[in-house]
C-alpha positions, -999 to +999 in steps of 0.1 A: +051+192+035+038+163+020+065+145-006+050+125-036+068+091-026+049+054-022+046+038+014+050+000+011+047-015+043+057-051+042+079-072+064+086-100+034+117-087+018+107-113-014+072-101-013+090-063-015+106-071-038+077-080-065+067-044-057+102-029-066+106-048-094+071-035-106+074+003-100+114-002-119+096-015-149+066+005-148+090+040-146+069+054-119+083+092-109+074+085-072+100+071-048+087+038-029+098+038+005+100+002+016+096-002+054+090-038+076+063-027+102+034-004+114+061+020+139+085+023+113+058+035+088+045+060+110+082+076+117+080+078+080+051+095+076+059+117+105+087+128+092+083+130+058+045+136+052+014+114+038+023+093+008+009+096-025-002+062-024-001+032+005+003-004+001-003-023+034-001-055+039-019-068+066-001-097+084+028-079+098+052-080+131+039-066+162+011-039+156-016-048+129-013-038+091-054-041+084-053-012+120-031+001+100-040+009+067-076+015+084-061+047+104-041+059+070-073+057+054-092+077+080-066+103+081-076+139+068-046+142+058-048+111+031-079+125+014-080+120-022-044+097-014-051+060-016-049+034+011-043+000-007-043-034+010-029-065+000-024-094+019-027-134+012-052-141+040-083-121+027-122-134+038-151-121+020-160-105+055-125-088+063-129-073+029-159-060+034-148-045+062-121-029+053-141-004+024-160+003+053-130+018+066-123+036+040-096+015+023-097+025-015-081-006-027-077-048-017-053-069-038-047-107-033-016-116-027-017-148-051+006-177-052+020-171-095+041-149-089+038-132-127+003-130-121+011-111-088+035-091-103+011-082-128-016-074-107+014-046-085+017-031-119-015-029-129-022-015-092+005+009-094-008+020-131-043+028-120-030+050-086-004+070-103-013+072-138-052+072-145-067+081-111-070+118-107-063+126-075-078+159-054 
């Protein structure tokens, strides 16, 4: 059974705090579940089911966040459920490859925290409010 939650795969507690703040301010009904690496994300999805929205950092300790985002995006259970990649290490080639692999959106971590917080809020609002899921 799938639970309507947001999966955040982010190893930086500071970066996760920005996402939690945007989530709180937006008043989204979906709980935000945070894990710091790919194995923890895989266990969570196995235990709870696929998320309504997944936000995955590319640079994670151990297993690749990029590979996990691609795997999640290609999972048939995620059909119609967005996988958003966010990173401070984006190149045009990497962005193209991510979109080709089925990732729904790619966002950049910027050093201007107000701008990044605004971007997170807009991402959550779009995927959980404006987008029409399957």
